N, C-alpha and C positions, 0 to 999 in steps of 0.2 A: 754213066748209068750202069747198073748191074745187069749182066747177062745171065739171069737166074729166074727160073719160073717159080711161081707161088707153090706149085705142087712139089718141086724139088726142095724148096726152102722148108716146107712143112714136114719133110721126111728126114731132115738132118738128125743124126743120131744123138746129138747133145741136147735136143729139145726136151725129151723126157727127164733127163738129169736136171736141167735148168728148172723145169716145173717142180720136181721133187725138192730141190734146194729151196725154192720159194715157199712151197708148202711147209717144209720143215721149219723155216724161219718164222713163218706166221704162227705155226703151232707152238713153237718155243716162246715167241713173244706173248701170245695169249696166255699161256700157262704161267709165265713169269709175271706178267702184269696183274693177273688175278691175285697173286700173293702180295705184290708190292702195294696194290691199292688198299689192302687191309690196314696198312700203316698210314693211310691218308696221304700217299705220295704218288706222283706220276712216275713212269719209268725213267724219264729224264732227270727228275729230282732225285730218285734213288741213285742213278748213275753218278750224279755230282757228289752226293753224300758218300757213296762207296769210294769214289776217286779221292776225295779229300780226307777220308778217314785215316787216322794214324799219320797225318802229315802236319807240318807247321803252316800249311796253306799253299796255294798255288796262284800264279798269274792266270788271268782269264784265258789267255792264249793256250797255256799248258792244259787247262781243263778242257778246252775245246778239242785239242789234239788227242787227249786221252779218252774222251767220251764220244768223239765224233758228232758232237752237237754243234750246229752252225752258230756263228757269232751272234746273229740276231736272236735266235731262239735261246741261246745260253743266257743272254742278258735278262730275258723274261723269266727263265727258270731261276736264276739267282735272285731276281726281285721277289719271286714268290717264296723262295726259301728264306729270304731275309724277313719277310712278313711273318713267317712261321717261327722266327727267332732261331733258325737252325744254322745260318751262316751270317758272317759279317764281311763287309768290304773294307779294306784298309789301303790307303795310299802311302807307299813308301816315301820317306823323306828324301831319299837320294834319287828318286825317279817319279816325279809328280804326274807323269803321263800314264803310269801303270797302276793297275789295281790288283791287289792280292785278296783272294777269297779264302776265308778260314771258317772251319766249323766252330760254332759257339759251344759252350759246355753242353747245352741241350742237344746240339747237333752231334757231338761226339758220343753222347750217351745213347742217342738213337742209333747211330752207326754201330755201336757195340752190341745192340740188341738185334737190329734188322739184318746186318750183314751175315752173321753166322746163321740166323734163322733162314735167310733166303738161300744160302749155300746148302743148308740141310734140306730145304724144300726142293731145290734143283737136283741134289744128289740122289734123291729117291728115284728120279728118272734116269739119270746118267749112270747109276751103278747097275742098271739093267743091261748095259753094254760092256763087253769084255774090255779090259785095259788095253789089250793089243788093238782092238777095233777102234777104241777112242784115239789111240795114237795114229793109226792109219787114217782115220777121218780127219784129224788135225793136219796131218801132212798133206792130204789131198786138198783140203780147203785152203791151205797155205799156197799150194801150187796153183790152184784156181785163182786165188786173189792176185798172185804175181803176174798172171796173164793180162790183167787189166791195169 
């Protein structure tokens, strides 16, 4: 058991930073999602389209690693993108247990519109931060991630 009081725990100096990190993530997510939903996509669907854009396709596991979408959730996301005719699943002849997901012509066309539009949308906010501050923020977030 921890020999630590509630009062001492509540006064840890990292708690305000942790709260600000969570608030920043939620604010970013809400801002980003508002734009993505205008294209009739969920954030996860956009993430898959952005990941597959300008590629010849990827295995489901690769998509999961690059997007951080769990396997069970990713299957549903791909199902819904297939229904929208934005992706197709293909089974390679040399590995029948694998599935490659590729953008359709419509999916690639959507990627070519939505990806630059979304980057422009996000850039409006990020360019309010100095380049040196962005780099410092990236380094600090990377260091924080490596602690876990």
